[in-house]
C-alpha positions, 0 to 999 in steps of 0.5 A: 260345670266340673272343666269350670272347677279345673280352671279355677284351680289353675288360676288359683295356682297362677296367683298364689305362686306369683306372690311365692316368688314375690316373696323369693324376689325380695329375699334375693333382693335384700341379700346385701340389706344390713340386718335384713330377715328372709321371708318363705311362703306356706301354701294350703288347699282351698275349701273342697267340694264335697261329693260325699260325706263321710260316714260309719262305713264309707269315706269322704269323697271331696275335690279341691278348689285350688291353692292359696297362701296360707302364711309368710313366716320370717327367719329371725335366725342371727345374721353373720355380723361383719366388721366395717372398721367404724367404731359407732356401728354396732351389732347384737350378738344374741336376741334383741333389738335395738329402739330407735325414736323419730321427731313425733315420738313413734318408737321401732325397733330394729337390728340394724345398727348403722349408727352415728353421733350428730353434732349434738352428741345424740346417737342417731340411725341413718334416718336421723332417729334417736337410739334409746338408752335402757331407761328409754331415753335418747342417748346423748354424749357431751364432753366434760370440763374441770370446774373451778372455784375463785381460789383455783380448787377444782370443784367438780365437772360441768358439761361441754360440747360435743365436739370438745370430744376427741373420741367416743368407744362403746362396750359390749354391755352398751356403756360409752366412754368418751375420750376428751382432747386433753387425753382424759376419759369419762365412762357414761352409762354409770352414776358416781359420787364426785366425792368418790375416788374409787374404781366402781364395782362393774369392770372396765379398763378404760374408766379413769377413777381420777375423773368420776363423773355424774351420769348424764345418760345410760347404756345403749339399751337393747329390747327383748321381744318374746313373740317375734311373729308379731313384729311388723316390717316397715321401710329402712329395716325397722319393725312395728313392735306394738303387737308383741306385747313387748313394750320400752317400759318393761321390756328395755334392758342393758345389753347381756341382761335377762337373755338379751345379747351383747353388743359388738361394736365395729361390726353390723349384721348381715342378711340372713338370706341363703342364696342357695335355697333361694335359688332352689326355691325358685325353680320350684315355684316357677315350675309350680306357677308353669303347671298352674298356666298349664292346668288353664291352657288345657281347660281352656282346650278341653272347654273349646272341644266342648263348643266344638261338638255342636258344630260337628 
């Protein structure tokens, strides 16, 4: 019966626009989530019933059977970078993702730079996952202390506990400068010869050439992702990037290299949700849902009238 098709179309509209409301609701709920990327639903018609096929002289006669969710896309444009006052908070100005690794070796991409150094000097995210450097290794910073031979002559440096550091700063290229409690500073992210006291070619105003050190870690890495649409959302602002074709081995870069963005310290990327757009979409999607509901009630009313014809 044709009216059954009308009822089915109404049901498909209610189901489909319920999904649309879920997408909008998630966007609004995450308006204050760090580095959250908004999503939007697109809709498409379902298979049509063909009453007459198209010919050389006549057009086709077809009736649609409803609506469906054609896709849900993510808007990966950068959100605003807002100062936090915490120097360990990092934001990427431009393209790319930090990569973090859990205790079992699983790696995830993220734009959320809410990081901190633990007591061992490892840079971690809020879940306790290690942040990786440009070589795909966990970022770790330790202090350096002078060593002397039996005659009292200074013969180099050896690692000291992270607790002996007074502070740590991170540059826009991901290099880390550690300041010791005695006021000396060491630049991590570069490799120097202990016998060489000349300033290295990479400009960095906080380098202390009198205290060169062998690099125990490199700069914080930023991974380029060529096809962001294949990123799979995980909880806690993380993405599974296994389907993108990007790998840590091939796509991890020093910040600012090969199209990746530079790092800003003391900032976090905010959500890119536009509440004005979301509330506008909420109104139109709600109206579409109501129209689908109305189609169901009208179809039910007509079916009831048909049933009552026999009673007349």
